[in-house]
C-alpha positions in Angstrom: -44.4 8.5 -20.7 -45.1 11.1 -23.3 -48.8 11.5 -24.0 -49.6 12.6 -27.5 -53.0 14.0 -28.6 -54.7 13.1 -31.7 -54.9 16.8 -32.6 -51.8 18.1 -34.5 -52.0 21.6 -32.8 -51.8 20.3 -29.3 -48.2 18.8 -29.5 -46.6 17.0 -26.5 -48.5 17.7 -23.1 -45.8 16.2 -20.8 -42.3 14.8 -20.7 -41.6 11.9 -18.5 -38.1 12.4 -17.1 -37.9 9.3 -15.0 -35.9 7.5 -17.5 -33.3 10.3 -17.7 -33.0 10.5 -14.0 -32.5 6.7 -13.6 -29.7 6.7 -16.2 -28.0 9.8 -14.7 -28.0 8.1 -11.1 -26.6 4.8 -12.7 -24.0 6.6 -14.4 -23.1 8.7 -11.1 -22.8 5.4 -9.1 -20.6 4.0 -11.9 -18.2 6.9 -11.8 -18.1 7.1 -8.1 -17.1 3.5 -7.8 -14.4 3.6 -10.5 -12.8 6.9 -9.1 -12.6 5.2 -5.8 -10.7 2.1 -7.4 -8.5 4.5 -9.5 -7.5 6.7 -6.5 -6.8 3.7 -4.2 -4.2 2.5 -6.8 -2.1 5.7 -6.4 0.8 6.1 -4.3 0.5 9.2 -2.2 3.5 11.4 -2.8 4.5 15.0 -2.0 4.7 16.7 -5.3 7.0 19.7 -5.5 5.4 23.3 -6.2 6.9 25.4 -9.0 6.0 28.9 -10.0 7.5 28.6 -13.4 8.0 25.6 -15.7 11.7 26.2 -15.8 12.4 25.9 -12.3 14.3 22.9 -11.2 14.4 21.3 -7.7 17.7 20.7 -6.0 18.3 17.4 -4.2 20.7 16.5 -1.7 21.9 12.9 -2.7 23.3 10.5 0.0 24.7 7.1 -1.3 25.5 4.2 0.8 27.5 1.2 -0.9 27.6 -2.5 0.0 30.6 -1.8 2.5 28.7 1.0 4.3 30.8 3.8 3.0 28.5 7.0 2.9 28.9 9.6 -0.1 27.0 13.0 -0.4 26.5 14.2 -3.9 29.4 11.9 -5.0 32.0 12.8 -2.4 32.9 10.6 0.5 32.0 11.5 3.9 34.5 10.9 6.8 32.0 10.8 9.8 28.5 11.7 11.1 29.4 15.2 11.9 30.6 15.9 8.3 27.4 14.5 7.0 25.2 16.5 9.4 27.1 19.7 8.4 26.7 19.2 4.8 22.9 18.4 5.2 22.5 21.6 7.2 24.6 23.7 4.8 22.2 22.5 2.0 19.1 23.1 4.1 20.4 26.6 4.8 20.5 27.4 1.0 17.0 25.7 0.4 14.6 24.9 3.2 12.4 22.9 0.8 15.4 20.6 0.0 14.7 17.0 -0.8 17.1 14.2 0.4 17.4 11.3 -1.8 19.1 8.1 -0.1 20.5 5.5 -2.5 21.5 2.5 -0.7 22.7 -0.8 -2.1 20.8 -3.8 -1.3 23.9 -5.2 0.3 24.1 -2.3 2.8 22.9 -3.2 6.4 19.5 -1.8 7.6 21.3 -0.4 10.6 23.6 1.7 8.5 20.8 3.1 6.3 18.8 3.8 9.3 21.8 5.5 11.1 22.1 7.7 7.9 18.4 8.6 8.0 18.6 9.5 11.6 21.7 11.8 11.0 20.0 13.5 8.3 16.7 14.1 10.2 18.9 15.4 13.1 20.3 18.0 10.7 16.7 19.2 10.1 15.7 17.5 6.7 12.1 16.4 6.7 11.7 15.4 3.0 13.4 12.2 2.7 13.1 9.7 -0.3 14.7 6.4 -1.0 16.0 5.6 -4.6 15.1 2.2 -6.1 15.2 0.4 -9.3 12.1 -1.3 -10.7 12.2 -4.9 -10.0 11.6 -7.1 -13.1 8.2 -8.9 -13.3 8.3 -12.1 -11.3 7.8 -15.5 -12.9 4.9 -16.4 -10.5 2.5 -13.8 -12.0 
């Protein structure tokens, strides 16, 4: 507590900083807890790095329809060797190439995993899956 003298010339002899430290520590704890909660909600992703704002990132798009047909950048692929060669060509142009796989929900899991294995065999390491946001469920 501040002690005040009856003499006007002396002023305040001491300042008690205990309440300031208490409030500061409480705020620090609140910020630490909320930061932990906010950080845990985020989805870890590998964001691209760009030297300029105008730089765009090229993507190698692989689509799989309900019948299991594979298309790369909109063009049909005859076999695994063609898919592997196209992926290698794209990777030779840009080693930081991102591959996006858009598979129909009716496509079999085995077909999708076979395409992923073929693309990995070509040397691609940055692979993402394209999805559409589901509408909110009625149970919530």
